[in-house]
C-alpha positions as CSV (number, residue, x, y, z in Angstrom):
1,M,-12.6,13.8,0.7
2,L,-10.6,12.5,3.6
3,H,-9.7,8.8,3.7
4,E,-8.8,7.0,6.9
5,K,-7.2,4.2,4.9
6,I,-6.1,3.7,1.3
7,L,-6.1,0.2,0.0
8,I,-3.8,-0.6,-3.0
9,M,-5.4,-3.6,-4.6
10,G,-3.6,-6.4,-6.3
11,T,-5.5,-5.8,-9.6
12,T,-4.9,-3.2,-12.3
13,H,-7.5,-0.8,-13.6
14,E,-8.0,-3.3,-16.5
15,G,-8.8,-6.1,-14.1
16,E,-5.6,-8.0,-14.5
17,K,-3.9,-9.6,-11.5
18,F,-0.7,-7.7,-10.6
19,R,2.6,-9.6,-10.6
20,P,4.8,-10.6,-9.0
21,S,2.6,-12.4,-6.6
22,D,4.6,-11.2,-3.6
23,W,4.4,-7.5,-4.5
24,A,2.7,-6.5,-1.2
25,E,5.3,-8.2,0.9
26,R,8.1,-6.5,-1.1
27,L,6.5,-3.1,-0.4
28,Y,6.0,-4.0,3.2
29,Y,9.7,-4.7,3.6
30,M,10.7,-1.6,1.6
31,V,9.0,0.8,4.0
32,A,10.4,-1.0,7.1
33,D,13.3,0.4,9.2
34,Y,16.4,-1.6,9.6
35,G,18.3,-0.9,12.8
36,T,22.1,-1.0,13.2
37,N,21.8,-4.4,14.8
38,G,20.1,-5.7,11.6
39,R,16.7,-5.9,13.3
40,I,13.7,-5.0,11.2
41,T,11.0,-2.7,12.5
42,F,7.8,-2.7,10.4
43,N,6.0,0.5,9.9
44,P,2.8,0.5,12.0
45,L,1.0,2.7,9.5
46,V,1.0,0.1,6.7
47,N,-0.2,-3.5,6.5
48,I,-1.0,-6.3,4.1
49,N,-4.6,-7.6,3.9
50,Q,-6.5,-10.1,1.9
51,E,-9.5,-8.7,-0.1
52,D,-11.6,-10.6,-2.6
53,S,-9.1,-13.4,-3.0
54,S,-6.3,-10.9,-3.7
55,K,-3.7,-9.2,-1.6
56,C,-3.9,-5.5,-0.9
57,F,-1.6,-3.1,0.7
58,V,-3.3,-0.9,3.4
59,I,-2.0,2.6,4.2
60,N,-3.2,4.5,7.2
61,A,-3.8,8.1,6.1
62,T,-1.8,9.5,9.0
63,L,1.3,8.3,7.1
64,K,1.0,11.3,4.8
65,N,1.8,13.6,7.8
66,K,4.2,11.3,9.7
67,N,6.3,10.3,6.7
68,P,5.3,12.0,3.5
69,K,8.2,10.5,1.5
70,I,7.0,6.9,2.2
71,F,3.4,8.0,1.5
72,D,4.3,9.6,-1.8
73,F,6.4,6.5,-2.8
74,L,3.4,4.2,-2.1
75,V,0.9,6.4,-4.0
76,D,3.3,6.7,-6.9
77,F,3.8,3.0,-7.0
78,A,0.0,2.5,-7.3
79,R,-0.2,5.1,-10.0
80,C,2.7,3.9,-12.1
81,N,1.5,0.3,-12.0
82,K,-2.1,1.4,-12.6
83,L,-3.3,-0.4,-9.6
84,E,-6.9,-0.1,-8.3
85,T,-7.2,1.9,-5.1
86,R,-10.0,2.0,-2.6
87,D,-10.9,3.8,0.6
88,Q,-11.7,2.1,4.0
89,N,-15.3,1.5,2.8
90,R,-14.0,-0.3,-0.3
91,N,-15.1,2.6,-2.6
92,L,-12.9,3.2,-5.7
93,I,-10.7,6.3,-5.4
94,Q,-8.4,8.2,-7.6
95,L,-5.0,9.1,-6.2
């Protein structure tokens, strides 16, 4: 099944809130580019959103082709931390 977007939710498979509370912002900055002048350029294929009173990290599926290393890093982060993942229609998905 093809997904347009993957949402990494701020809750674990067990229903616990993921900590630290700024986890999504940390990821957002980790996948940004930093120019030689120190200017930050955020990746246009990722974003932070608010879903069900919890933060989620949104990945546009085209990131897999444009930058597979970042895509794999984000998917691995979700797996290792046992975070709930959903598609663009909010259906649960397995990564």
